N, C-alpha and C positions, 0 to 999 in steps of 0.2 A: 714372644713373637717368631713365627716361623721364617726361616731363611728361604731366599728363592732358590729353587733347585737350579743346579747347573745345567741341566738338559731336561726339557719337558716336552713330551709328545701328546697331544691331545686330538682324537678322533681322525688319525692319519689314515687316509687311503690311498693306495696306488694301484694302478692297473696298467696291463700291456696288452693293449687291443682288447679282447673278449676275457682275458685271464686276470681276475683280481688278486692281488698278492697280499696287500695289506688292507684290513677290512675293520677300520675304526681303531686303529692303534692307540693305546694309552699307557704311558709310563713316564716315570720321573727319576732323576739320578741326582742325589745330593753331592754338593762340592766335596771333593776328596773320597768319594765312594767308589767301590769296585762293584759293578754289576755285570752279571753274566747272564747271557740270554742264551738258553737251550732250545732245541726243536729238531725236527727232521729236516732232511734235505728238501729244498724247496718251500719251506715254510715261510721264508720272507726274511730271514736273519740278515744276509749280506745286503738285500734292499733297503732294509732299515738303516743300515750303517751309511748307504750310499745316499740316502734321502737327508739324513742329518748333515752330512758333509756338504750338501748341495750339489752333488754329481748327478742326481736325479731330482726332477720337479715332483712334488706330491700333487694329486688330484684334488684332496681336500683335506682340511684340518690345520692344525698349527704345530710347528716346531719352534721351540725358544731355547735359546742358550743365553744364560745370565739374565734371563727375564726379557730378552729381545727377540722378536721375531726373525727367524732365521730361514723360512721358506721364501722361495721366488726371489732371492737376491740378485741384484745385478752385478756386473763385472768387479766394480771397485769394493763394494761392500761384501761381495763374495770372497775376494781375496783375503780381505781382512778377517772374516769369519774362519776361512780355512786355516789361516795362519795360528789359530788357537789349538790345532790338532797334530798330533803325531799318530802314525798308523804302522802297525805291523801286519803286513799282507799275509795271505794264505800261500804257502809255497815260498815265502820270503820276498820274491819279486825284486831281487837284486839287479842291477845294471851290469850285465856280463862283460861290456866294453870298458868300464871303470875299475880302478883298483879299488880294494875295500875301503881305505880311508876316504876316498871321494864318494862312495856310496853313503858312508856314514855322515859326512859333511854336506850332501846333496843340497839340503835345505839351507844351511847357515852360510856355505860359501856364496850364496847369492847376495848375501847383505853387503851393501856398500861399505859397511864399516868393519868388515872383517877381511884381513888379508888371506892369501892362500897359505902362507905359512901358519897363521894363527888358526885357520880352518883345520889343517892338518894336526896341530898339536892338540886341539879341542878334539878332534876324532879318534886320536890315540888314546887320549884320556878316557874318552867315553867307551872305547873299546876295552881298556882296563878294568872298567866298572863291571863289564860283562865277562871278565876272565880271559880276555884274549890279549896276547903279547903285542908289543910294538911292531914286531917284523910281520905280523899278519897284514898290517895297514897297507903294505906294498903288493900283496898278493892279489889275484883276481878270483871272483867268486867261484869260478870252475875248479879251483885248486882247493877249495875247502870241502869238508865233509858236509852232510846235511845239518849237522847239530850245530857246526861252526856257523853256517851260513845262516841258520836261525838266530844265533848270537849277534851276528852283524846286523841282522834285520832289526833286532831288539836295539841295539845301539843307535842305528838311524832313527828309530822311533822316539828315542828319548833325548838324542843330542841337542835338539833346540829347546830342551825343557819345556814342552808344550803343556797347556792347561789341561787339555784332555787327550787320552790315547785310546785308540780303538786297535783290538786284537782280534784279528780274523783268523780263527782255527789255528791258534799259536802251536800246537803240538801235533799237527797233521804230519804223518810220514816220519815220526820219530818213534824210536824203540822206548819202552816204558821207562827205563833209567833216564835216558836223555830228556824225555818229556817232563820228568819231575824236575831235572836240573834247570829245564827252561822255565817251568813254573815258579821255581824258588828264585830265578833271576828276575822273573817279571814282578812278583811280590817285593823283593829287595829294590828294584830300579824305581817302581811306582811310588814306593815309601820316600825313597831320596828325592825324586823330582816332585812329589806332592801333587800328583795329577789325579783328575777324576778319570776313571776307566771304564769302557764298555768292552766286552769281549763277547764273541759268539763261538760256540763250540759244541761238538758232539761228545766230548771226552768228559765224563762226570768226574773222573779223577782231577782233571785240570780244573773244572768248574769248582769243585769242593776246596781246592788249594788257593786259588786267586781271588774267589768272590767274597764280598760282604753280603750281597743279596744275589738271588737266582731268580729269574724270571722265565717262564716257559711260553714260547709262541707256537700256536697251533692254529692252522687255517686263517691266518692273517690277524690273530688277536692274541693278546696276552691272556692266557687262562688261569694262570697262578703266578704269585710272586710272594718272596718272603726271604727271611734270613736264611743262609745256607744250612743253619742247624736245623731248620724246620722242614726241610724238604723230604726227609724221610717219613714224616708224618703230616704230610700235606693234605691227606684226605682226598685227593684228586686222583681218579683211576687213570687219566691220561699221564700225569706226571710220574705216576707209580710204575707204570708199564715202561715209560722211557727210560727213567733212570736205572732199571733193573735190566733193560735190554730184553724184555719178553715179547715172543712173537704174538701171544695171545692177548687180547685187550681191546679197549675201543679204537686204538690207532690201527688202521688198516692199510698194510702198505700195498701200493699199486703195482702190480707185477704185469709186465706187458708179455703177451703170449705170442709164440712165434706164429 
């Protein structure tokens, strides 16, 4: 018997005015799986995440989480839906006015069943799991390096032990060594939490490190998906051009002339 996918998108379309971003998007993710979506800028990767989260309404199609329709949810049901997710945002998106521990505990501290003291203790424990010491908790994001900020953002994403975690360009702005450190931490943290994950990235080193499966999004559709070990022999010229970063190929970059 086939188990119900954790996330399933069928025939999803999304437009902004006359510009169509998603054109019949189909994809499913199994429970506990790590899926990475690759694709060029403007291909619809971030829009896909926002549609699944319910931050954007889709025009057509279906989005199911645990077999239940998640598109067009109203406020109460939407809150319950979003409580399943953790998110590591591109650029970390930490709150500058809050100390690190409050950034990490931002979601859990709103629970009526957890005191501020307990929330801080949990935040410090979560920071330790991503290699940061307790004294970091009282600093502010501006006092941290880019790599440390990314660790804090990862700690915030996993602090509530979500069922699903989204990673939006997790290694953007990091040098190759720090990017690999973050990739290793993502793999370790996700394994410990037991979450299902969807990541979007341009970084093929990151994709190869954190993915079970990779899917390529091009012009609003998934044009290839498979296990990460299969991507070098995909037989798809679009995938081949993208993963090797070649200027020549079927993908034509739009260059605005002055």
